[in-house]
Legacy VTK file of the C-alpha trace (Angstrom):
# vtk DataFile Version 3.0
C-alpha trace
ASCII
DATASET POLYDATA
POINTS 68 float
0.022 -0.134 -0.134
1.550 3.232 -0.955
1.783 5.941 1.499
3.064 9.308 1.982
4.619 8.880 5.630
7.513 10.546 4.947
6.468 13.532 2.974
4.497 14.391 6.008
7.081 13.539 8.613
9.888 15.576 6.570
7.161 17.948 6.600
7.031 18.276 10.135
10.729 17.339 10.844
10.175 14.608 12.234
13.249 11.624 12.270
11.643 7.912 11.934
13.364 7.515 15.294
10.915 10.110 16.888
7.435 8.862 14.971
8.314 5.149 15.840
8.871 6.892 19.908
5.809 8.275 19.356
3.724 5.627 17.659
5.578 3.051 20.176
7.097 1.356 17.577
10.874 0.698 15.657
11.712 3.215 13.404
12.340 0.052 11.536
8.504 -0.663 11.640
8.459 3.369 10.149
11.091 2.231 7.866
9.280 -0.691 6.150
6.152 1.244 6.228
7.869 4.027 4.364
9.505 1.703 1.669
6.225 -0.501 1.430
7.372 -3.850 2.840
5.165 -3.657 5.637
1.274 -2.548 6.228
0.421 -0.899 9.562
-2.074 -2.416 11.712
-5.260 -0.367 11.488
-4.170 1.633 14.821
-0.967 2.198 13.956
-2.120 4.175 10.825
-4.503 6.047 12.912
-1.199 6.733 15.078
0.796 7.679 12.645
-2.227 9.783 11.096
-2.227 11.745 14.741
1.101 12.143 15.105
1.390 13.522 11.430
-1.376 15.765 11.759
-3.276 14.503 8.982
-6.128 12.246 8.140
-5.683 8.552 7.308
-7.213 8.879 3.995
-4.305 11.760 3.360
-1.771 9.210 4.414
-2.612 6.531 2.466
-4.259 7.835 -0.387
-4.552 11.486 -0.593
-3.237 13.211 -4.055
-2.326 9.350 -5.631
-5.185 7.367 -6.863
-5.783 4.221 -5.707
-5.145 1.390 -7.805
-6.860 -1.175 -5.286
LINES 1 69
68 0 1 2 3 4 5 6 7 8 9 10 11 12 13 14 15 16 17 18 19 20 21 22 23 24 25 26 27 28 29 30 31 32 33 34 35 36 37 38 39 40 41 42 43 44 45 46 47 48 49 50 51 52 53 54 55 56 57 58 59 60 61 62 63 64 65 66 67
């Protein structure tokens, strides 16, 4: 599933480590999600969106046509 986590993380001047800390996951988890190697759980998707100041829709579907 494509996402815009890195884009919003950079806009918020957050490192992968800091975002991981805020979401109570490892930095490696954030890296894997950003690189489309891991799909987050629903709860983690909501936590990511909350900490990045966007909606889940914006984070995972915004601005990109969903091909699935």
